[in-house]
C-alpha positions as CSV (number, residue, x, y, z in Angstrom):
1,M,79.6,126.1,124.8
2,W,81.4,122.9,123.5
3,Y,82.7,123.1,119.9
4,I,83.0,120.2,117.6
5,P,86.4,119.9,115.8
6,I,86.5,120.2,112.0
7,V,87.1,116.5,111.6
8,S,84.0,115.7,113.7
9,L,82.0,118.1,111.6
10,A,83.0,116.2,108.5
11,L,81.8,113.0,110.1
12,I,78.5,114.7,110.9
13,L,78.0,116.0,107.4
14,L,79.5,113.3,105.3
15,N,79.3,110.3,107.6
16,L,82.9,109.1,107.2
17,P,86.0,109.2,109.4
18,F,89.2,110.9,108.1
19,I,92.0,108.2,108.3
20,V,95.7,108.9,108.1
21,T,97.5,105.7,107.1
22,E,100.9,104.3,106.7
23,C,100.8,101.3,104.3
24,N,104.0,99.6,105.4
25,G,103.9,97.5,102.2
26,K,100.5,96.1,103.1
27,V,97.2,96.9,101.3
28,G,93.9,96.2,102.9
29,S,90.4,95.9,101.3
30,S,88.6,98.7,103.3
31,P,88.9,102.4,102.5
32,D,88.0,103.2,106.1
33,L,90.7,101.1,107.8
34,P,94.5,101.3,107.8
35,N,96.3,100.3,104.6
36,P,93.4,101.3,102.3
37,P,93.4,100.2,98.7
38,T,94.6,102.7,96.1
39,R,92.1,103.7,93.4
40,F,92.9,106.2,90.7
41,R,90.5,108.2,88.6
42,H,91.1,110.5,85.6
43,F,89.8,114.0,86.1
44,H,89.5,116.4,83.1
45,K,90.4,120.0,83.0
46,G,87.5,122.1,84.3
47,A,86.6,119.9,87.3
48,L,86.0,121.8,90.5
49,I,88.1,121.4,93.6
50,V,86.8,122.2,97.1
51,P,89.9,122.4,99.3
52,M,89.9,121.3,103.0
53,D,93.2,122.9,104.0
54,E,94.3,126.5,104.8
55,K,92.9,127.7,101.5
56,Q,89.5,127.4,103.2
57,E,90.5,129.6,106.2
58,D,89.8,133.3,106.7
59,S,92.5,135.8,107.8
60,N,92.1,134.7,111.4
61,G,92.7,131.0,110.6
62,V,89.1,130.0,111.0
63,F,88.0,127.2,108.8
64,N,85.0,128.0,106.5
65,M,82.4,125.4,107.4
66,A,80.3,126.4,104.4
67,A,82.6,124.2,102.4
68,Y,80.7,121.2,103.9
69,G,77.4,122.8,103.2
70,Y,78.4,123.2,99.5
71,I,79.3,119.5,99.3
72,V,76.0,118.4,100.8
73,R,74.1,120.7,98.4
74,C,76.0,119.2,95.5
75,L,75.0,115.7,96.6
76,W,71.3,116.8,96.9
77,A,71.6,118.1,93.4
78,D,72.5,114.5,92.3
79,L,76.1,115.4,91.5
80,E,78.9,112.9,91.9
81,V,81.5,114.0,94.5
82,F,84.9,112.4,94.9
83,W,87.0,112.6,98.1
84,V,90.7,112.6,97.1
85,I,93.0,111.3,99.8
86,K,96.4,109.8,99.2
87,A,96.4,106.2,100.4
88,C,99.9,105.9,102.0
89,K,100.8,109.2,103.6
90,L,102.1,110.7,106.8
91,Q,100.3,113.2,108.9
92,D,99.9,116.6,107.1
93,E,101.4,115.2,103.9
94,V,100.1,116.6,100.6
95,D,97.5,114.5,98.8
96,F,98.2,116.0,95.3
97,S,99.5,119.0,93.4
98,A,97.9,120.4,90.3
99,K,97.5,123.4,88.0
100,V,94.5,125.3,89.3
101,K,92.8,128.6,89.4
102,Q,90.5,129.9,92.1
103,I,87.1,130.8,90.6
104,L,84.8,131.2,93.6
105,P,83.7,133.2,95.4
106,Y,85.6,135.5,93.0
107,Q,87.7,135.1,89.9
108,H,91.5,135.5,90.3
109,K,93.3,137.4,87.6
110,E,96.2,135.0,87.0
111,S,95.5,132.3,84.4
112,Y,96.6,129.4,86.7
113,H,99.1,128.4,89.3
114,V,100.4,125.1,90.7
115,D,99.1,124.4,94.2
116,E,99.2,121.7,96.8
117,F,96.1,120.2,98.4
118,K,96.0,118.2,101.6
119,Y,93.5,117.0,104.3
120,G,91.2,115.4,101.7
121,A,90.0,117.8,99.0
122,F,86.7,117.1,97.2
123,L,86.4,117.1,93.4
124,I,83.3,117.7,91.4
125,P,83.5,116.9,87.7
126,S,80.3,118.7,86.6
127,F,81.5,122.3,86.5
128,S,78.3,123.8,85.0
129,M,75.9,121.8,87.2
130,A,77.9,122.6,90.4
131,R,77.4,126.4,90.0
132,V,73.7,126.2,90.9
133,P,74.2,124.6,94.4
134,Y,76.9,127.2,95.1
135,Q,74.5,130.1,94.2
136,D,71.8,128.6,96.4
137,L,74.3,128.3,99.2
138,I,75.3,131.9,99.3
139,K,71.7,133.0,99.3
140,N,71.2,131.1,102.7
141,E,70.5,133.8,105.3
142,S,71.8,131.6,108.1
143,L,75.2,131.1,106.5
144,G,77.6,132.0,109.3
145,M,80.7,132.7,107.1
146,S,81.6,134.0,103.7
147,P,81.1,131.6,100.7
148,P,83.7,128.8,100.5
149,A,86.7,128.8,98.2
150,V,86.4,126.7,95.1
151,Y,89.2,126.1,92.5
152,R,89.0,124.9,88.9
153,L,91.4,122.2,87.6
154,E,93.5,123.5,84.7
155,E,94.9,120.2,83.5
156,N,93.9,116.6,83.0
157,I,95.2,114.5,85.9
158,E,94.9,111.2,87.6
159,L,94.2,111.3,91.4
160,E,93.7,108.8,94.2
161,V,90.0,108.7,95.1
162,R,89.2,107.3,98.6
163,H,85.4,107.6,98.3
164,T,82.9,108.4,95.6
165,W,79.7,110.1,96.9
166,T,76.3,109.9,95.3
167,D,73.8,109.5,98.2
168,K,72.1,112.4,99.8
169,P,73.1,112.9,103.5
170,R,70.3,113.5,105.9
171,I,70.9,114.2,109.6
172,A,68.8,113.7,112.7
173,V,69.8,115.9,115.7
174,L,68.5,114.3,119.0
175,G,67.9,115.3,122.6
176,R,67.1,118.5,124.5
177,K,70.2,120.5,123.7
178,K,70.0,120.3,119.9
179,D,71.2,123.8,119.3
180,Y,74.8,122.8,120.2
181,H,74.8,121.0,116.8
182,T,72.1,122.8,114.8
183,D,74.0,126.1,115.3
184,I,76.9,124.5,113.5
185,L,74.8,122.9,110.8
186,D,73.2,126.3,110.2
187,A,76.6,128.0,109.9
188,A,77.6,125.4,107.4
189,G,74.6,126.3,105.2
190,L,72.4,123.2,105.8
191,I,68.7,123.7,105.5
192,P,66.6,122.6,108.5
193,G,63.8,120.3,107.6
194,L,65.6,119.2,104.5
195,H,69.3,118.4,105.2
196,Y,68.7,117.9,108.9
197,V,65.7,117.3,111.2
198,E,65.4,117.9,115.0
199,L,63.9,115.0,116.8
200,Q,63.1,114.0,120.4
201,N,62.1,110.5,119.6
202,F,64.1,108.3,117.2
203,S,63.3,105.1,115.4
204,A,65.9,102.6,114.4
205,D,64.5,102.3,110.9
206,A,64.3,106.1,110.4
207,C,65.5,107.3,107.0
208,F,68.7,109.1,108.0
209,T,72.3,108.6,107.2
210,F,73.6,110.2,110.4
211,A,72.3,111.0,113.9
212,S,73.9,113.2,116.7
213,N,73.1,113.9,120.3
214,P,74.9,116.5,122.5
215,H,75.0,116.6,126.3
216,D,72.0,114.3,127.1
217,P,71.4,112.5,130.4
218,L,68.6,110.5,128.7
219,D,66.5,110.9,131.9
220,G,63.2,109.1,131.2
221,E,64.3,108.5,127.6
222,E,66.8,105.6,128.2
223,E,65.1,103.6,125.4
224,R,66.4,106.0,122.8
225,S,69.9,104.5,123.4
226,L,68.4,101.1,122.2
227,H,67.0,102.6,119.0
228,V,70.2,104.5,118.2
229,A,72.3,101.3,118.9
230,D,70.1,99.4,116.4
231,F,70.4,102.3,113.9
232,T,74.2,102.1,114.1
233,L,74.3,98.3,113.9
234,S,72.2,98.5,110.7
235,G,74.7,100.8,109.1
236,G,73.8,104.2,110.4
237,N,76.3,106.7,111.8
238,F,76.1,108.3,115.3
239,F,77.9,111.0,117.1
240,A,77.4,111.3,120.9
241,Q,79.0,114.4,122.5
242,C,80.1,114.8,126.1
243,K,77.6,113.4,128.6
244,A,75.7,111.7,125.8
245,A,78.7,109.4,125.2
246,R,78.5,108.2,128.8
247,T,74.7,107.8,128.9
248,Y,74.4,106.1,125.6
249,G,77.3,103.8,126.4
250,M,75.7,102.9,129.7
251,Y,72.0,102.5,128.9
252,A,72.5,100.8,125.5
253,A,74.5,98.1,127.2
254,H,71.6,97.6,129.6
255,Y,69.5,96.6,126.6
256,G,72.2,94.2,125.5
257,R,73.7,96.5,122.8
258,R,77.5,97.1,123.1
259,F,77.9,99.6,120.4
260,L,80.2,102.2,122.0
261,L,82.8,99.8,123.2
262,T,83.4,96.1,123.6
263,T,85.0,95.8,127.1
264,E,83.6,92.9,129.2
265,D,82.3,95.2,132.0
266,A,80.3,97.4,129.7
267,G,76.8,98.1,131.0
268,H,77.5,96.9,134.6
269,P,77.4,100.2,136.7
270,I,79.2,100.2,140.0
271,I,77.5,103.5,141.2
272,E,74.0,104.8,141.5
273,S,74.2,107.9,139.2
274,I,75.7,108.5,135.8
275,D,76.8,111.9,137.0
276,E,79.3,110.4,139.4
277,C,81.5,109.0,136.6
278,S,83.4,110.4,133.7
279,V,85.6,109.3,130.8
280,L,88.5,110.9,132.7
281,G,87.3,110.0,136.2
282,N,85.7,112.1,138.9
283,P,88.1,113.3,141.6
284,K,85.2,113.4,144.1
285,Y,84.2,109.8,143.6
286,D,87.4,108.4,142.0
287,V,85.2,106.0,139.9
288,Y,84.8,105.4,136.2
289,C,81.7,104.3,134.2
290,P,82.1,100.7,133.3
291,A,79.9,101.4,130.3
292,I,82.7,103.5,128.8
293,S,85.9,102.4,130.5
294,D,87.8,99.2,131.2
295,G,89.0,97.8,134.5
296,K,92.3,99.7,134.2
297,K,90.5,103.1,134.2
298,K,91.2,103.7,130.5
299,M,88.7,104.9,127.9
300,G,87.4,101.9,126.1
301,R,87.4,101.9,122.3
302,Q,86.3,99.5,119.7
């Protein structure tokens, strides 16, 4: 079974990439591109912190994916969620330090301690309102791990906010091998039929914030690549895993949509079958898919 890295899971659930930037004296206008702008917000004592670093790991170093399920549930409860990421930092650098106390899933005895947070922690100002989504989460029978760690801020502080979340994420999982992704969403505590929906057909104007498709040859369903391409071009987010990246890149280009890459040879196959090519090359055929690679046999990226 193929596993999705934690960063990819964050993209699935919250629809944003995690960007590590070095500003080099320059400041851009987009929070999702290098040199993001710096925006500070004042947080009061009592705000909740959902860490995304080792504080969210079990004794075996396995990250607790239920942290994402908790964030999604808070958004569905109409709570504001703030993603705190230091704008100009090196890889693995700390985003902020603060006086905190862990309060969930159990209350620690010490009054507070100073701790460091990195990898983009989430802050939720509404302490009392955020308890209800947490209680609902831990009642979920499909939850694959113990409840996530949550800290309480024990001081007033200004922090750099990269994104402010208010919209409710809703996911469409496509194709014939949906369980590769739905198993992960279930383990994170998302509710099928509410937070995510399994679909075979997909419309470009469907009401979703994110769509994903694992390991799909799209045999007889090539037109879905067109609908997904239009979905992304209208502002939606899409994650294609493994073979799906090849087939979507190839077939969407046949419909005139170059949404997986922008190389000139995209969509002009030089072989009969999509199975004969790979993003890394196939030793048997020594060919690459033009839909996802350039003429120098390198993976094409936007």
